[in-house]
N, C-alpha and C positions, 0 to 999 in steps of 0.2 A: 650583641645584636648583630645579625646578619648585613651583608652586604645590600640585598633585595628589601629588608626589612625598613633598612635608613634612608635606601632612596624613597620608597613608599611614603614614609613619615615625612618626609622634605617635601615632596611633594603635596601631602596633606596640609603641610604647615602654611606652603604658597598660597594654595588654594582658598585656605579660610583667609591669609592676609588679603588677597583680592577679593574676597567676599566682603569682610571688612570694610575695606575702602569702598568700595561698593556702596553699604549701608550708610557710611558717613554722609558719600557723597548727595545720594538720596535724602538724608534726613537735612540736610542745608539745604536744597531743594525745597523741600516741603516746607521747612519751618525758616524763619528769616537767620540771615548772615550775624554772626557777633557783629560784626563790624558796620553794621547798617546797608543802605541803599544806598545808589549814588544818586545824583540829582541827575534827572534828564539832560538838561542844559550841560552840565559838566561832559556826560558820555556821550553827546553830540559832538563839542566842541573837540573833544581829544581825538575822535574816531577822524574829525575833517584834518586836524592839523597833522595827524599820520601819515594821511596821502598830500598832504600840500608841500612845498619845498622849505615852508617855515619850519618844519619838523628836524631839519639837519641843524642842531643845535650841538654846540659840546659846552659842557659843564664842568666847572673846576671843582665842584663838591657839593657835599649834600646841600649846603646851604643855599649855592644858587640854583638849585635845582627846584627847592622847594620854592622860594622864592619867584621864581619862574610859574611855578604851577598856583599860588596864590594870586598872581594876574588874570588867572582866567575865571 
Protein backbone atom coordinates (compact mmCIF):
# COMPACT_ATOMS: atom_id res chain seq x y z
CA UNK A 1 0.00 0.00 0.00
CA UNK A 2 1.42 3.33 -1.00
CA UNK A 3 1.43 6.42 1.15
CA UNK A 4 -1.26 8.05 -1.01
CA UNK A 5 -3.52 5.01 -0.64
CA UNK A 6 -3.01 4.96 3.12
CA UNK A 7 -3.85 8.66 3.34
CA UNK A 8 -7.00 8.18 1.26
CA UNK A 9 -8.06 5.24 3.40
CA UNK A 10 -7.47 7.22 6.60
CA UNK A 11 -9.58 10.12 5.30
CA UNK A 12 -12.41 7.76 4.34
CA UNK A 13 -12.38 6.13 7.77
CA UNK A 14 -12.47 9.54 9.45
CA UNK A 15 -15.40 10.58 7.25
CA UNK A 16 -17.27 7.38 8.12
CA UNK A 17 -16.58 7.97 11.80
CA UNK A 18 -18.10 11.46 11.61
CA UNK A 19 -21.12 10.18 9.67
CA UNK A 20 -21.79 7.44 12.23
CA UNK A 21 -21.55 10.00 15.05
CA UNK A 22 -24.06 12.26 13.25
CA UNK A 23 -26.43 9.35 12.67
CA UNK A 24 -26.26 8.37 16.34
CA UNK A 25 -26.97 11.94 17.35
CA UNK A 26 -29.91 12.09 14.96
CA UNK A 27 -31.37 8.82 16.22
CA UNK A 28 -31.14 9.94 19.84
CA UNK A 29 -32.90 13.16 18.86
CA UNK A 30 -35.70 11.31 17.06
CA UNK A 31 -36.11 8.58 19.66
CA UNK A 32 -35.93 8.96 23.40
CA UNK A 33 -32.66 9.07 25.27
CA UNK A 34 -32.14 5.78 27.16
CA UNK A 35 -31.54 7.79 30.34
CA UNK A 36 -34.98 9.35 30.09
CA UNK A 37 -36.28 12.89 30.17
CA UNK A 38 -35.46 15.45 32.81
CA UNK A 39 -38.20 17.18 34.78
CA UNK A 40 -38.73 20.72 33.58
CA UNK A 41 -38.64 22.06 37.14
CA UNK A 42 -35.23 20.44 37.69
CA UNK A 43 -33.84 21.91 34.48
CA UNK A 44 -35.12 25.40 35.35
CA UNK A 45 -33.64 25.20 38.85
CA UNK A 46 -30.24 24.06 37.58
CA UNK A 47 -30.14 26.74 34.89
CA UNK A 48 -31.06 29.44 37.41
CA UNK A 49 -28.41 28.26 39.86
CA UNK A 50 -25.66 28.24 37.25
CA UNK A 51 -25.88 32.01 36.93
CA UNK A 52 -26.47 32.81 40.59
CA UNK A 53 -23.86 33.34 43.30
CA UNK A 54 -25.09 30.16 45.01
CA UNK A 55 -23.47 28.10 42.27
CA UNK A 56 -19.99 28.69 43.67
CA UNK A 57 -19.75 25.72 46.00
CA UNK A 58 -17.03 23.23 46.70
CA UNK A 59 -17.84 19.59 47.03
CA UNK A 60 -15.49 17.31 48.90
CA UNK A 61 -16.72 14.16 47.25
CA UNK A 62 -19.38 12.59 45.12
CA UNK A 63 -21.61 11.95 48.13
CA UNK A 64 -21.73 15.66 48.99
CA UNK A 65 -22.48 16.54 45.37
CA UNK A 66 -25.29 13.98 45.12
CA UNK A 67 -26.73 15.11 48.46
CA UNK A 68 -26.89 18.68 47.17
CA UNK A 69 -28.60 17.54 43.96
CA UNK A 70 -31.20 15.59 45.93
CA UNK A 71 -32.21 18.80 47.73
CA UNK A 72 -33.39 20.26 44.44
